[in-house]
C-alpha positions in Angstrom: 25.1 1.9 17.0 23.5 4.3 14.6 21.7 7.5 15.6 18.3 7.1 17.2 15.5 9.7 16.5 13.3 11.4 19.0 10.3 11.5 16.6 9.3 9.6 13.5 11.0 10.9 10.3 9.0 12.4 7.5 9.1 10.8 4.0 11.3 13.6 2.8 13.8 13.1 5.7 13.8 9.3 5.0 14.5 9.9 1.3 17.3 12.3 2.1 19.0 9.8 4.5 22.1 8.2 2.9 22.2 4.4 3.0 25.3 4.5 5.1 23.3 6.2 7.9 20.6 3.5 8.0 20.8 1.0 10.8 20.1 -2.5 9.4 21.2 -4.4 12.5 17.6 -5.6 13.3 16.9 -6.8 9.8 17.5 -10.6 9.5 19.7 -12.0 6.8 17.8 -13.5 3.9 19.4 -16.9 3.8 18.9 -19.9 1.5 16.0 -21.2 3.6 14.1 -17.9 3.1 14.5 -18.1 -0.7 13.6 -21.8 -0.7 10.3 -21.0 1.0 9.6 -17.8 -0.9 6.7 -17.6 -3.4 6.0 -15.2 -6.1 2.8 -13.1 -5.4 1.5 -11.4 -8.5 -0.2 -8.0 -7.9 -4.0 -7.9 -8.3 -4.4 -6.0 -11.6 -7.2 -3.7 -12.3 -9.5 -4.0 -15.2 -11.1 -1.2 -17.1 -14.9 -1.2 -16.9 -17.8 1.0 -17.6 -19.8 1.5 -14.4 -22.9 3.6 -13.8 -23.0 5.4 -10.4 -25.2 8.1 -9.1 -24.0 11.6 -9.9 -23.9 12.5 -6.2 -21.6 9.6 -5.5 -19.2 10.5 -8.3 -19.2 14.2 -7.3 -18.5 13.3 -3.7 -15.5 11.2 -4.6 -14.2 13.7 -7.2 -14.5 16.5 -4.6 -11.9 14.7 -2.5 -9.3 15.3 -5.3 -6.9 13.3 -7.3 -7.2 9.5 -6.8 -10.9 9.3 -6.6 -11.1 6.2 -8.7 -8.6 4.5 -6.5 -10.6 5.4 -3.4 -13.8 4.1 -5.1 -12.1 0.9 -5.9 -10.9 0.5 -2.3 -14.4 0.8 -1.0 -15.7 -1.7 -3.6 -12.8 -4.1 -2.8 -13.4 -3.9 1.0 -17.1 -4.7 0.4 -16.2 -7.6 -1.9 -14.0 -9.1 0.8 -16.8 -9.0 3.4 -18.9 -11.0 0.9 -16.2 -13.6 0.4 -15.8 -14.0 4.2 -19.5 -14.7 4.5 -19.4 -17.8 2.3 
């Protein structure tokens, strides 16, 4: 049995852990049945658009730092999903 940890590891600790020290015993084998039933799922790609938003909205997102466009997209995507569920 591999070493158990008292607290969750940080991303840096996980990255520094050699493969030989990782306990894979609870990971099921991926047998032929798994691959027979597997399906390819393409990522949802983004599309470049020009969008007009209020200056205050843009400033608020930009003030949060790098990744503001990704966060704006996440909010729009979340709202779009609620609209799809209502149909």
